[in-house]
C-alpha positions, 0 to 999 in steps of 0.5 A: 543692432537692427539698424546695423544689419539693415545698413550692411545687408544691401552691401552684402548683396552687392558683394555677393553678386560677382561671387555668385555669377563666378561660382555659377560659371565654375559649376558649369565647368565642373559639371562637365568634368573640367576643374577651373581654378583660373576663375581669378584670372578670368575675373581679372580679364573681365574686369579689364575688358569691362573697365576699358570698354566702359571708359572709352564709351563714357568718353564719347557718350557721357551719362548714358547707362547703356554703356555699362551694359555694353561693358558687361557684354564685352567682359562676357565675350572676352571671358569666353575667349580667354577661357578657350586657353584653359579648355584647349590645354585641359581637353585637347592636350589633356594637361593637368587642369590645376596647372592650366588654371594656375597659368590662366591666373598668372597670365591674366594678372600680368597681361591686363596690368601691362595693357592698362599701363600702356593704355593709361600710363598707370595700372588703373582704368577708372570709369566715370560712373557706374550703375546707380542704386535704387529702391524698388517701388512698393516692395521696398516699403514692406516691413523688414524684408523691404529694407533688407532686399529691395532697398539700395539695389542694382539692376545687375543684382536682379539680372544675375538672380534671373541667370541663376534661375535659368541656369538651374532650369538648364542644368536639371530640366533640359537635354543640354543639362543632362548631357553636360552632367553626364560628361562630368559623371560618366563621360564614357557612358555619355560618349557611348550614348552619342554625346560629344564629350569634348564639345560639352566640356568646351561649352562648360568651360566657355560658360565658366569663362563668360560668367567669370568675366561678367563677375569681374565687370560687375565689380567695376560697374557697381562698387569698385569703379576702377580696374587695378589689376586685382579682384581681391581673391574673389575668384578663389572665394567663388571656388570655395563657395562652389565646393561649400555649396556642393555643386548645386545652384541653390547651394552655391547661392547660399554659400556665396551669400554667406561669404558675401555677408561675412566679407562685408562685416569684415570690411566695415568692422572698424567703423561699427562699434559693436564689431570693433571688439572682434579683431578684424583678422578673425572676421576676415578669415572666418569664412575660409575657416568655416569652409575648411571645417565643412570640407572635413565634416562633409568630405565623405558625402561630397557630391562632386562630379565623379569625373571632374578633373580627369582627362577624357581619352575617347575610346578608353575606359 
């Protein structure tokens, strides 16, 4: 059983990282007061931008690892630009944020498949080579922990964990974070204190778009290797992890790892004898069922930003 867990664990971490960075982006958006259910669409856009950029660069510079990082940067930038559609509709036009996010999901899926079919003749864009796995010297030799956390890992894993630590510091230890959170809790009080609520909400949505695009590209550059017009519902799973994590960075980390581990078990259950006695459908729906139960149990103590999802009208209370 130990060997089974040790073999699954690195894959669970790899699966967790795109979820984590996407949910972390949603955290910035909701803390500013804008609900972003367009995470799925933003991840798809990022996956397309990353796959297209990496594909073209690898044709010119085969075998170069820096092409992958350029692809991640391209996905981050495109994610920001695409999220401006949601920001403009939600903030400037005071549109229903759920409908706006749904529109983002629909447009992103259709547009990227259309573009990829015109570019490659099919709906897929394949990259030649993704990031390589490696064992961290010395740390991977630590009993138990080394094999679980420091073996068969990617550079993107440690980069995203650094982003998590920086985001936590930014949200709770800086003036920017205080203002962002104030706009999601009491926007009129923030405005009275001289904070531009619209500007802060724009920044929250843009960070969400950039992080979601980055999450989509990481899928391509690590375990997928091919854009096919879908991210298998990971955007919605990231939103569930945000709620399950109570809108806190460390809570989001725990929730995304839980989802990542549960999803990994569901994906490999048919090749592991100890899991074959459990129907795969039960393993696949397990994290979602647990989320629903948690939402029911903790709904009264929910720590969601009070003004999240509410349009802001300057001068009115």
